[in-house]
N, C-alpha and C positions, 0 to 999 in steps of 0.2 A: 111704350110707359117707361116708367124708372125700370123695375123689376125685368123687363125682359130686354133690356137695351144692353149691350156690352161694348164694351172700350174698343175691340175692334169695326163695330158698324157705327161708332161717334165719329171714327178715324175716318173711316170710308164715307159719313156725307161730309165731313169734316174737308176732305179732299186733304188730310195730313196724313203723315204715319204715328200708329199706336205710341211709337220712343218718343214723337216731338210731345204728345198728351203727354205719357209720361215726365215729361221733362218739367213739366208746368203743375203736375198734380201726381199725388201720389196713388190714386186711386177713383173708382166712379163716383165713392159719397165725397168725395175732396171737390172734383166736380162740380159734381151737384150743390154742394154749399155755396162754393164761387157763384157758379151761376145764380142761385137763390138771395146770395149777398147783393150782388152786383144789380138784379131785379128787384127789390127792397130799394135799393137806393134811392134808385127811378121812382119807386113808387111815394116816397117820402119828399118827391120834390112837390108832392101837388097837396101834403098835408103840414105846412110850414111849424116851426114849434108852437108850444104854448105862449103865449103872449100875455101877462095880468094886465089890463086894463081895470082900473076902479070903475070906472063909468059904467061896464058889463057885468051883467053876474055871471057865476059859473057857469049855471046851463046854458046861456047863451055861446060862451070861450069853449064849453068844451063840445056842445052840440055841431060849431063851427070847425072845430078840430075834428073830430066824426065824419062830419061831411065832406069835408076834403078827402079824409082817408079812405075814404069809401068812395069817392070819383077817383082815385088812383087805381085803388084794385078795378076798379070797371074798366080799365082804360083797354081797348083791342090788345094791346100784350102781354097786360097780366091775364086777361080770359084764354087766350090763347096757350100758355106757357101751365095754367092749371088743368086745361086739358089734358097737353102732351105728358103732365107728370099722372095724369088721373089713370089716363088709358093706359 
């Protein structure tokens, strides 16, 4: 889990030095935010921007968007990341 993970352990798992990590990220929170941002970018590839279509009702458009968004959340890598965070 996040709380129990140190930068030393992250460096060890990544097979890099802690100095290398700190060259890219100020602290563990900065690294975590970067990981989450990149992951959310992947999720949003499944949820296209909402496009207004005059022939479709707002309900239909929003339902389609939400279904796509949830599909992204249910991808195996999303579930795996959430489990690691919770753990």
